[in-house]
N, C-alpha and C positions, 0 to 999 in steps of 0.2 A: 232213394228214387233217382237212379241214374238217367240222365237225359240222352237216350240213344238217338241215332240219326232218324229212326222211324218216328219217334215221339216229336222230335223237333220239326220234321216235315209236316206233321199233323197240326201243330200249333202255330207255325210261323205266319199264318195268314189270319189268326184270331186277333181281334182288336185288343190292344193292351191299354192299361194294365189289367191283369186278372190273376186270380188265385187258381193254381192248378192242383187238383186233388188226385192223388194216386190211391184209389180206394182198394186196390189189391194189396198195397203195402199196409194200409190201415187194417184190413182183415187179417193179414199175417201177424201183425203186431198184437191184435186182440186174441188170436189163437194162442200165441206164446204166453201172453199175460194170463189168460184163463187157465191154461194147462198148468202153469207154475203155481198159481194161487190155489187151485183146487187140490194140489198135493197136500196142503196143510189145512184145508177147510176154511181158508180165509175168504172174507166177503169184500168185494171191491166195488166202490162207488166211483163213477166217473165225475171228476171235478169240472162242472159245466162251464166255469168261467174261462177255461182254456180255449174253447171253441163251441159255438152254439149253432153251427151250420146244420140245417135240417137233415141232410143226407148223412153227415157224419154222426149226428145223434141217433138216427134210425139204425145205422150200422152198429153202433156201440150197444144200443138197446137189444139188438138181435142176439148179442153174445151173452145176455143175461146179467149185465152189470146194473148196479143201481145208479142213482144220481145224487151227487153232492151239489147243493145249491147254496148261493150266497145272496140271493135276492128273491123277492116275490115273483119277479119276472121269470127267473130261472125255474122256480117251482112250477109256475104256470106252464112254461115251455115243456118241462119234464113230463107233466101230466098229459099235455097235448100230444107229445111224441109217443106216449104209451108206456113210460117207465112205471112200474108198479108202485103205488103209493107207499106200500110197506117196505120199499127199498129207496125211499127218498129221505135224505137228511138235509136239514136247513141250518147252515152256519152263518156267521156274520156278526160283527160287533155292534151293528146298528139296525136291527130289524124294527120296522115301524109297525103300528097296530094293524094296518091293512094287510101287511105281509104275514104277520103272525096269524091273523084270522084266516087267511088263505090256506096256510098250512094246517090249521085246525079243521077247516071245512073239508079238506082232502084227506084227513086222517093219516098224515105222513108218519113215517117211522119214528123220527126223532128230531127235536130241536137241540142243536149244540149251543149251550148258553154260556155267555161270557161275562156276566155281572150279576150281582145280587138284585139290582133293580130290574134287570131283564126277567129274572125268575118271578118276581112279583107281578110284573105286567102280564106274562104268559099265564100265570095262575089266575089273575083277574079276568082275562079274556076267555080262558077256558071255562071258568065258573059260569060266565054269562051264557055259554053254550051247553052247559051241563056236561062238559067233557073233561077227561083227564089227559093232559099232554105228557107224552114221554119226553124226557129231557136227559141230555148228557152234559156234564160240566166240562167246558173247555178249560183245561188247566194249563197254566204257563209253566213248563218244566224248567225254564231258565237254561236251555241247552242251546249252544251256539251252532248255527247251521253252517258257519264259515262261507257265506255267500254274499251277494250284493246286499247292502244295508236296506234297500227299498223292499227286498223280498225276504228279509229275515223276520220271523214272526214269533219266535219262542223265547225271547229274552224279556226280563222284567221291564226294560225300557220301552218295549213295544206296546201298542194299544190293545193287543189281543189277549184274551184269556183272563182267568182268575188266578191270582198268585196263591201259593200254598199258605202264606201267612194270613190270608183271608179265610181259609177253609173252615176254621172252627165256627166263625160267625155264619158262614154260608150253610153249614150243616144244621146249625141251630135254626136258621131261617126256614130251611126246607121242612123241618118238623112241624112248622105252623101252616104250611101251604098244602091245601087239601086237593087241589086240582092239577098238580104236577106229580109225576112219578119219576124218580131217579133210576135210570136203567144202565148208565154207563159213564165213562170218562172219555174225553176227546183231547187229542194233542195234535199240534201241527207246528213245526219249528221253522219252516221256510221252504224255499223253492230252489230249483236248479242245483240240487245237492249231488255231486259226483263222487265224493269221498264217502264210501259206504260205511266206514267206521263211525261216521256221525250218527247213523241209525243204531249202531250198537250202543252208543252213548245214550240215545233216546230210550232204548230198551231198559238200560240200567236204571235210568231215572223213573220210568214208568213202573218198574218193579218196586222201587222204593215207595212210590205214591200208592200203589196197590196195597202195600203192607200197612200204610197209614189208614186206609179205608177199612181194612180188616180189623185193625186194632180199635176202630170205632164202630165195629159190628155192621159194616156195610159190605155186602158181597154182590158185586156188580156183574150183570149178564154180558156186558159189551165193553170192549176197549177199542177206541178208534184212534189209530196212530197217525192219521193224516196221510199226506203224500210227500211230494218234494223231490222225487227221483229225477235227476237231470238227464240230459241227452248230450250227444257229441255234436256240437254246432260246428266245430272246425273240420271234422271229417265225416259228414253225414252218410257217405256210402260205406265207410268202414264199419260203422255200427248203426245201421238204419233201424234196428230194433234194440231197445235197451236191454241190459242184462237183468231181466226179471228173475232169472233163476237165482243169482247171488243175492238180489234184493230181498226176496221173500225168505230165502234160507236164513238170512241174518235174524229175522224176526222169529222164525221157528226155533233157532238155536238159543237166542238170548232173552226172549220175552217169556216170562213165567206166567203161563196160562193156568187158570183153574178149570176143573172139570166142567164141560158144557159151556165154557165161556167163549164167546165169539169175538174174533179180531177183525176189525174193519179197516179198510184203506180208502184213501181219496186221491186217486191218481188222475192227473190231467195232462200236463205237458208230455210226459213219457208215452202217452197213448197216441197223441195226435200230431206232435210237432213235426216229425219227419215226413208225414204223408202229404204235405202241402208246400208248394213254392210260390212265391210271388214272381210273376213274369212281367217284365217291363221292356220298353223299347228305348233306345238312345235317341233323344231329340237332337242334341247338339254335342259336338266336341269343342270345348273352349280351351285354347292353349294359353298358358300363362308362363311367367318367368320361373316361378317356384314349382308349379305343378300343372297338370292338365286336369280339366274337369270333364267327366262324362255325365251329362245332364239327362236324366231319365224322365219318362212320363209317369212313373210311380213316385210317390212322395211319402213323407212322414205320416200323412193321414192314412196311408195304406198299410204301413208297417212302422209303428212308433217306437218299437223296442230300442233301436240304435240311438234315437234322440233322447228317450226317457231313461234308459238304463246304461247307455254306452255299450249296448249289447252287440256281439259279433254275429253276423250271418255270412256264410260263405257266398261269394259272388262269382258267377261264371258268365262268360260270353259264349252262348251256345250257337250263335250264328257263325262265329269264327270257327267253332268246332266242326260245323257241318259244311259250310260253304267256302272256307278258305284254308289254305295250308301255309300260313305265314309263320316265319320264324321270328318276326319282329314282336317284341314284348315291351310294353310301356307301363308306366305307373299312372293311375288315375284316382282323383278324388271322385267317388261315385255319389252323386247328389240328386235330389229331386227338384221339382218345380215350385214347391211351396215357398211363400214369401217369408222365410225364416232361415237364418244362418245355421240353425240346428238341424235343418233338413238335409242331413248328410248321412248316408248309409255306412260309408267307410272311407278312410283316407289312404292314399298311396297303395291302392289295390293293384297288384300285378296282373295284367290281362294281356291277351294277344292284341295287336293293334286293333283298336275299336273305332267303328265308324257310325255315322248317322244311320238309323234304321236297324242296327244290330239288336237282337234279342238278348236281354240280360236276365239272369235268374238269381233271385235271392232265396237261398235254400232255407229249409227248416222253419217255415213260416206258419205251420199248422197250429201252433199254440200262440195265442196273444197276437195274432196277425189280423185276420178278418174280424175277429171279435172286438178288437180295440180300434177298428177303423172309424174314421169320422168324415164329415163333409167340410172340414176346415178349408177356408178359401172358396167355399161353395163348390168344391170339387165333388164330382159324382163318385160314389163308392164303387170300387172295382167289383165286377161279377165273379162268380165261381164257375170253373170249367172242370169237368170230371173225366177221369181216364177212360171210363167205359162208355162215354157219349161222344167221343171224337174219332 
């Protein structure tokens, strides 16, 4: 989403901060995703935790994707938006009884289960409703995603999934549970994965686990390999749409599928991250001995990823781009107004000479931007502005 002079002129009088959504880019991303996944008959569920903006969800639903939910609230939202119940999967290591009952009442496609005790609870609740719950076992493949330790999920040290050394007892337990039906396996190793060879390693491990199930006379209808495909945060205009072609091709080449077996994906960040930017305005320039501060009206409550993960978002001064032709370049610590020293988007950012009132863009904010926003310091949440409505 390049900020042309026409776009800047349209938004320069909008009250900041706000999230700016390029719905055209979102649709082009979905067109590419669906075209590449359909080549192989793959099933894609959108990971709702990345962004639950209503217009974003409605657009995604219109392309035929399912919904991957990690809370009862997300299941409820998916149903309200119109995602088909038989395309909703419910994952998460800590589903409570109310959330499980919500999934049962809506006859969702599958619960991705992460412990023996969870299986027992789902079975008990399903029995009370005289229903049979479809479940997939989320198995910890012990594959390193080589990403930030907060978003790595597939190692034995992580809280997620069932370990293979537990599987004999899990299978024995399943044989006693009459109100759950095992339909598949589920894997997810982490997020923001840009080295595609990592997914090849996942395929190799899934193949091994598949053989274990076959040796125990289980032939599963579904394999869910999760998501995790990263994006280019540093050069968002160079690769505004992720390389879905190479991504899906790896699974086609290296995942050993059985006849009529369906392969499911749960993609979130790669679908929505590049279609949104956080737009802010410079409140003050504060000059110091060691650095200059550009103090914005957007803060960590609007985009928490830099504070939480030390994540990088490309920062641009679009007012300087449109209104001034200055050769002066300075370095700024770009910070927000929240009463925390961690409220810093990036240090020593090289920007054109920046002044009070300039519009600043924090790119690639469509994933884990608006959805993780808070009212910390009793700050009002930033509104959403859409490309087709200005």
